[in-house]
C-alpha positions in Angstrom: 113.1 78.5 139.3 115.4 75.8 138.0 115.9 76.1 134.2 118.1 73.1 133.6 121.2 71.2 134.8 124.3 69.8 133.2 125.5 66.3 133.2 127.9 65.2 136.0 131.6 65.3 135.3 133.0 62.3 137.2 136.1 62.7 139.4 137.1 66.0 137.9 138.1 69.4 139.4 138.3 71.2 136.0 135.1 70.0 134.2 134.0 71.3 130.8 130.3 70.7 130.6 128.9 69.5 127.2 125.3 70.4 128.0 124.2 73.7 126.6 121.5 75.8 128.2 119.1 77.4 125.7 117.7 80.7 126.9 115.4 83.1 125.0 117.0 86.5 124.8 115.1 89.8 125.3 117.3 92.9 125.1 114.8 95.2 126.7 114.5 93.1 129.9 116.9 92.5 132.8 117.2 88.7 132.7 118.8 87.4 135.9 120.6 84.1 135.9 122.3 82.1 138.7 124.7 79.2 138.1 125.2 76.9 141.0 127.8 74.1 141.2 127.4 70.9 143.2 129.5 67.8 143.9 127.3 64.7 143.2 127.5 62.3 146.1 124.4 60.2 145.8 122.2 59.3 142.9 119.5 61.6 144.3 117.8 64.2 142.2 117.4 66.5 145.3 120.0 69.3 145.3 120.3 69.5 149.1 121.7 65.9 149.1 124.8 67.0 147.2 127.7 69.2 148.4 127.4 72.9 147.3 130.6 74.1 145.6 129.6 77.7 145.0 127.5 79.9 142.7 127.6 82.9 140.5 124.8 85.3 139.6 124.6 87.8 136.7 122.4 89.0 133.9 122.1 87.5 130.4 123.1 90.9 129.1 126.4 90.7 130.9 127.2 87.4 129.3 126.1 88.5 125.9 128.1 91.7 125.9 131.3 90.0 127.0 130.7 86.8 124.8 132.6 84.9 127.5 133.1 85.7 131.2 135.2 84.1 133.9 134.2 84.8 137.5 134.9 83.6 141.1 132.4 81.1 142.5 130.8 82.5 145.7 129.2 81.1 148.8 125.7 82.1 149.8 127.2 85.0 152.0 129.0 86.5 148.9 132.5 85.3 150.0 134.6 83.2 147.5 134.0 79.5 147.6 137.6 78.4 147.8 139.6 78.9 144.6 136.8 77.8 142.3 136.1 79.8 139.1 133.3 79.5 136.5 133.5 80.4 132.8 130.3 81.0 130.7 130.3 81.6 127.0 127.4 82.7 124.8 126.5 81.9 121.2 123.5 82.9 119.1 121.6 79.8 117.9 119.6 81.1 115.0 121.0 80.6 111.5 121.3 84.1 110.1 122.3 83.1 106.5 120.2 84.2 103.6 120.4 83.1 100.0 119.9 85.4 97.0 119.1 83.7 93.7 119.0 85.2 90.2 117.1 82.9 87.8 116.2 83.0 84.1 114.8 80.6 81.5 115.5 79.8 77.8 113.3 78.1 75.1 110.6 77.1 77.5 107.6 75.2 76.0 104.9 77.3 74.4 101.7 76.6 76.3 99.3 79.3 74.9 97.5 78.7 71.6 97.9 82.3 70.6 101.2 83.7 71.7 103.9 82.7 74.1 103.9 81.4 77.7 103.7 83.5 81.0 106.2 81.5 83.1 106.8 81.5 86.8 108.9 79.2 89.1 108.0 77.5 92.4 110.6 76.2 94.8 109.8 73.2 97.1 111.7 71.5 100.0 110.8 68.1 101.6 108.6 68.6 104.6 108.7 66.5 107.8 105.9 64.3 106.4 107.9 63.5 103.3 105.6 65.7 101.1 107.0 68.7 99.1 106.5 72.0 100.8 106.2 75.3 98.8 108.9 77.7 99.9 108.9 80.5 97.3 107.1 81.5 94.1 108.6 84.0 91.6 106.7 86.7 89.9 105.1 85.9 86.5 106.9 87.2 83.3 104.3 87.8 80.6 104.5 86.7 76.9 108.0 85.1 76.8 109.8 81.8 76.4 113.0 83.4 77.7 112.1 84.9 81.0 114.4 86.7 83.4 113.1 86.8 86.9 114.0 89.4 89.5 116.6 88.3 92.0 115.0 87.2 95.3 116.4 86.6 98.8 115.0 84.0 101.3 116.4 82.8 104.7 118.5 79.6 104.1 116.5 77.9 106.8 113.3 78.5 104.8 114.7 77.2 101.5 116.5 74.0 102.7 116.4 74.0 106.6 119.9 75.4 106.5 121.3 72.2 104.9 122.9 73.1 101.5 123.0 69.4 100.4 119.2 68.9 100.8 117.3 68.3 97.6 115.1 71.1 96.4 112.5 70.8 93.7 111.9 73.6 91.2 108.7 73.6 89.1 108.0 75.8 86.1 104.4 76.8 85.1 102.6 78.9 82.6 100.4 81.3 84.4 96.6 81.3 83.6 94.3 83.9 85.1 91.7 81.2 85.9 94.2 79.5 88.2 94.6 76.4 86.0 98.3 77.0 85.5 99.9 74.7 82.8 102.9 72.7 84.0 106.0 73.3 81.8 108.6 71.1 83.6 110.6 70.5 86.7 114.0 69.5 88.0 115.7 68.8 91.3 118.9 70.4 92.6 120.5 71.6 95.9 121.7 74.9 97.2 125.3 73.5 97.1 124.8 72.7 93.4 123.2 76.1 92.6 126.0 77.9 94.3 128.4 76.7 91.6 126.8 79.4 89.4 129.0 82.5 88.9 128.2 85.7 87.0 130.4 84.6 84.1 129.4 80.9 84.4 125.7 80.5 84.8 124.4 77.0 85.8 122.0 75.5 83.3 119.4 72.9 84.4 117.1 71.0 82.1 113.4 71.5 82.8 111.7 68.1 82.3 108.0 67.2 81.8 107.9 63.5 82.7 104.6 62.9 80.7 106.1 64.3 77.5 109.3 62.4 78.1 107.4 59.1 78.2 105.3 59.9 75.1 107.9 61.4 72.8 111.0 59.4 71.6 113.1 62.4 70.7 112.1 64.5 73.7 115.0 66.5 75.0 113.5 68.9 77.5 110.9 71.6 78.0 113.5 74.3 78.1 116.4 75.3 80.2 116.3 77.1 83.6 119.4 79.1 84.3 120.8 80.0 87.7 122.6 83.2 86.9 123.9 83.7 90.4 123.5 82.2 93.8 125.0 83.9 96.9 124.8 83.0 100.5 125.3 85.9 102.9 124.7 86.6 106.6 121.8 88.7 107.7 123.3 90.0 111.0 121.1 90.4 114.1 121.5 92.8 117.0 123.0 89.9 119.0 125.6 89.3 116.3 126.8 92.9 116.7 126.8 92.8 120.5 128.6 89.4 120.5 131.0 90.9 118.0 132.0 93.5 120.6 129.8 96.5 119.8 129.5 98.8 122.8 126.4 100.8 123.6 127.4 104.2 124.8 124.8 105.7 127.1 124.3 109.5 127.8 121.6 111.1 129.9 120.2 114.6 129.3 118.1 116.1 132.1 115.7 119.0 131.9 116.2 121.6 134.6 113.8 124.3 133.3 111.6 126.3 135.6 108.4 124.7 134.4 109.5 121.6 136.5 108.7 123.6 139.7 111.0 124.3 142.7 112.7 121.0 143.6 112.0 121.6 147.3 108.3 121.8 146.7 106.5 118.4 146.7 104.5 119.4 143.6 107.8 119.7 141.6 108.7 117.0 139.1 112.3 117.1 140.6 111.1 116.8 144.2 112.6 113.6 145.6 109.9 111.9 147.7 110.5 110.1 151.0 111.1 106.9 149.0 114.1 108.6 147.4 112.6 108.8 144.0 110.7 110.9 141.4 109.8 110.4 137.7 113.2 111.6 136.5 115.0 109.0 138.7 112.5 106.3 137.7 113.2 106.9 134.0 117.0 106.9 134.5 116.8 103.6 136.5 114.4 101.8 134.0 116.6 102.5 130.9 120.0 102.7 132.5 120.0 99.4 134.3 119.5 97.5 131.0 121.9 99.5 128.9 124.7 99.4 131.5 125.2 95.7 130.8 126.3 96.6 127.3 129.0 99.1 128.2 132.3 97.7 129.3 133.5 100.7 131.5 130.1 101.7 132.7 131.0 105.3 132.7 128.1 107.5 131.5 128.1 111.2 130.8 125.1 112.9 132.4 124.2 116.4 131.2 121.7 119.0 132.2 120.0 121.8 130.3 117.9 124.9 131.0 119.4 125.9 134.3 121.6 128.8 135.6 124.8 127.6 137.1 127.0 128.9 139.9 129.1 131.0 140.3 128.0 133.5 137.6 124.5 132.1 137.0 124.8 131.9 133.3 122.2 129.7 131.6 123.5 126.5 130.1 121.9 123.9 127.8 124.7 121.3 128.1 126.4 121.2 131.5 127.9 118.2 133.4 125.6 117.5 136.4 128.7 116.5 138.4 130.0 120.1 137.6 133.1 118.7 136.0 133.0 119.9 132.4 136.2 118.0 131.3 134.9 114.7 132.9 131.1 114.6 132.9 131.2 110.8 133.4 129.3 109.1 136.2 130.1 105.6 137.4 127.1 103.3 136.6 123.5 104.2 136.9 124.1 104.7 140.7 126.6 107.4 139.8 124.1 109.2 137.6 121.5 109.1 140.4 124.0 110.4 143.0 125.2 113.2 140.8 121.6 114.2 140.0 120.6 114.4 143.6 123.8 116.3 144.6 123.4 118.9 141.9 119.7 119.9 142.5 120.4 122.3 145.5 123.1 124.1 143.6 121.5 125.2 140.4 118.6 127.6 139.5 115.9 126.2 137.2 115.5 128.5 134.2 114.8 128.1 130.5 114.1 127.9 127.6 113.8 124.1 126.8 116.5 123.8 124.2 117.2 120.2 123.0 119.6 120.7 120.1 122.8 121.4 122.2 122.6 118.0 123.9 121.7 116.2 120.7 124.6 117.8 118.9 126.9 117.1 121.8 126.3 113.3 121.5 126.3 113.5 117.7 129.9 114.9 117.9 131.0 111.7 119.7 129.0 109.4 117.3 130.6 111.2 114.4 134.1 110.4 115.8 133.2 106.8 116.2 132.4 106.5 112.4 136.1 107.1 111.6 136.9 103.6 112.9 134.8 102.2 110.1 133.8 99.3 112.3 130.7 98.3 114.2 132.3 99.1 117.5 130.2 101.8 119.2 126.6 102.9 119.1 125.4 106.0 121.1 122.1 106.2 123.0 120.9 109.6 124.3 118.1 109.5 126.9 116.5 112.9 127.3 114.1 113.3 130.2 111.9 116.4 129.9 108.7 118.0 131.3 107.7 120.1 128.4 107.5 121.7 125.1 110.7 122.1 123.0 111.7 125.8 122.5 114.2 125.2 119.7 112.1 122.9 117.5 113.7 123.9 114.2 117.2 123.4 115.5 116.3 120.2 117.2 114.6 118.8 114.0 117.8 119.7 112.1 120.0 118.1 114.7 117.9 114.9 114.7 118.0 114.7 110.8 121.9 115.1 110.9 122.1 112.5 113.8 120.1 110.0 111.8 123.2 109.5 109.6 125.2 108.5 112.7 125.4 105.5 115.0 123.0 107.0 117.5 119.4 106.8 118.8 117.5 109.2 120.9 115.0 108.2 123.6 112.8 111.0 125.0 110.8 110.3 128.2 108.2 113.0 128.9 107.5 113.5 132.6 104.6 115.4 134.0 101.3 116.2 132.3 102.3 118.7 129.6 101.3 118.6 125.9 103.8 116.4 124.1 102.6 116.8 120.6 106.0 118.1 119.5 107.7 115.0 120.9 105.3 112.7 118.9 106.3 114.7 115.8 110.1 114.0 116.4 109.3 110.3 116.9 109.0 109.5 113.2 106.7 106.5 113.5 103.9 108.1 111.6 105.8 110.1 109.0 109.4 110.9 108.0 110.9 113.7 110.0 112.2 116.6 107.9 114.7 119.4 108.8 113.6 123.0 108.3 115.8 122.9 105.2 113.6 120.1 103.8 116.2 117.4 104.3 114.6 114.0 105.4 115.9 111.8 108.2 117.7 108.8 106.8 116.1 106.6 109.5 113.8 107.0 112.5 116.1 107.4 115.5 113.7 109.0 118.1 111.5 107.0 120.4 109.2 109.1 122.6 107.4 107.7 125.6 105.2 109.7 128.0 105.9 108.5 131.5 102.3 109.1 132.6 101.3 106.0 130.6 103.5 103.9 132.9 103.0 105.6 136.3 101.1 102.6 137.7 102.8 99.9 135.7 105.8 97.8 136.8 109.0 99.6 135.9 109.9 96.8 133.5 107.1 97.9 131.2 108.6 101.4 130.8 112.0 99.9 129.9 110.3 97.6 127.3 108.4 100.5 125.7 111.5 102.7 125.6 114.0 100.1 124.3 111.8 97.9 122.0 112.9 99.7 118.8 116.6 100.0 119.7 117.9 96.6 118.5 116.6 97.1 115.0 117.9 100.7 114.9 121.4 99.4 115.7 121.2 96.7 113.0 119.6 99.1 110.5 122.5 101.6 110.9 125.3 99.2 110.6 123.7 97.4 107.6 123.1 100.8 105.9 126.9 101.4 106.3 127.7 97.9 105.1 129.5 97.1 108.4 129.5 93.5 109.6 130.0 92.7 113.3 133.6 93.1 114.2 134.7 89.5 114.2 132.1 87.8 112.1 132.8 84.7 110.1 131.9 84.9 106.4 128.8 82.9 105.3 
C-alpha cells in the first residue's frame, strides 16, 4: 500500500527531500514501513517505468526510538544496492504546550441591586468562520467586586491555535441563576501580551462596556482585570520521552510451577506443539516484538520461578533461564524463545508460585536508574503465569514499593485458573494497598487473561497488554518532574 511519495530531486546523488510523511503513531502495534528510492526517467506516474535505486524496511518504533537512523539501501534480494544510504528522522507534530493563567479582578461594576456582583470570565478565540469561539469559562466568585479566580491550564492550541500573537477576547459577566448573566465588560489581548505578567508585576487590563462608554461622558471602565501570572510549559507525551532517548528495559518472568503440567505432556501449558509454540511463547512474542524496538542493545533478562534446578535440585524463584546467573540476558525476543525451549528439559516443575522475588529483582535495577535523575530508563516486567499467587502479601508489598520507581508490571495469565488475585493487583478498580496499609502511588500492574485472546489475532493481545504503558511512563516522569532528556524549553 503506497502511503505517499516525495518530490523529485533533479540531477542529484545526495538529495535531501523536503516532503514530510505524516504517519499516525500507535505504540502498541508493530507498524511496518518501507522506503523505496527511484530514479525518475519519464514523466510517468507508474513506478515500474523508473529505475529502482534500492529500498529499506523497518518499523515506525525503530525510527522513533532512534530519532534518526541511517541505513544501507538494499535490493529486493537483501543485498546492498551499490553504496546508497538512506537517513530517516522523526519528529512529533502535536503542539504539546499548555498555558496556565492566574486571573483576578478589581472594582468591577456592581450589577446586583442588593449586594455585589458574582463575576466570572469567558475566553474566546476567532474561529475559522470569523465568529468568536468560546474556549474557557472560569468558575463564579460570589458576592465580590474584587474576585480572584483559581489558576487554570488549557492547551495552547485550544486557546489561540498555538499562535501567541492571535487576538483573544475576554468577557466578564455577573452570574445569575436564571441564566440571564449581566455583561460587565470586555477587552482583547493576546497570549504574548498576557505573558508579560510576572508575579511581582501583574498585567492590568481595562474591562470596557461599549454601551456605557457611548452613554457616559466621564466613563473610564467597568473595572480592571488583572493577569497575575501567565506561564507556557510543555506537557510532554510518551513520544517526547522516547524521542528524548528514554530506553524501555524489558524483563520476562516465567512460571515453572508444577500446576503447569509436565512439559512433555500435550495437556501441559509448557508443551510446545508441532507448530513450535504454546501460550507462554505466544505471550512472549506478542509483547516482546513491540518493546524490542525501544531498547538499543536488545538484550533482555529472562528469569524463571517455581522450579527445582540442577545439580542440587534446590527450588528457585528467580533463576536465569539460560542458567547463567551473572548474565541472564538473551539476545532479542528470539533469544528468549531459544533459552526458554532449551531450559525446559533440564528443570523440575515445583512450587509455590512466588511473585515477589522477581518483582523485587527488577525493582532493584529500576531503583538504580533513579540515581541518574533523568528520564533515561523505564523497566517493564512481563510475568507469565498459570495460577494463583502464593505470596500475595509480599507481592502486594513489592508492587506498592515498585509503584514509586520507573517500572510497570504486565501479568499474562495462561490456562484456565481463577485469576481473581491478579485482578486485585491490577489497580483499575481500586487503589492497591500493601499489608502495612501503604497505598500504591500509581497503578503499575496490567493483568490480561490469555484465554480472552486465544482465537484473536496476536496483535490484539499486544494491544490489550500495552495500551496503558505509554501513560504509565509519562505519569512516572511527570511525577518526578523529569522532562525528556534533550527537550527544548517551552
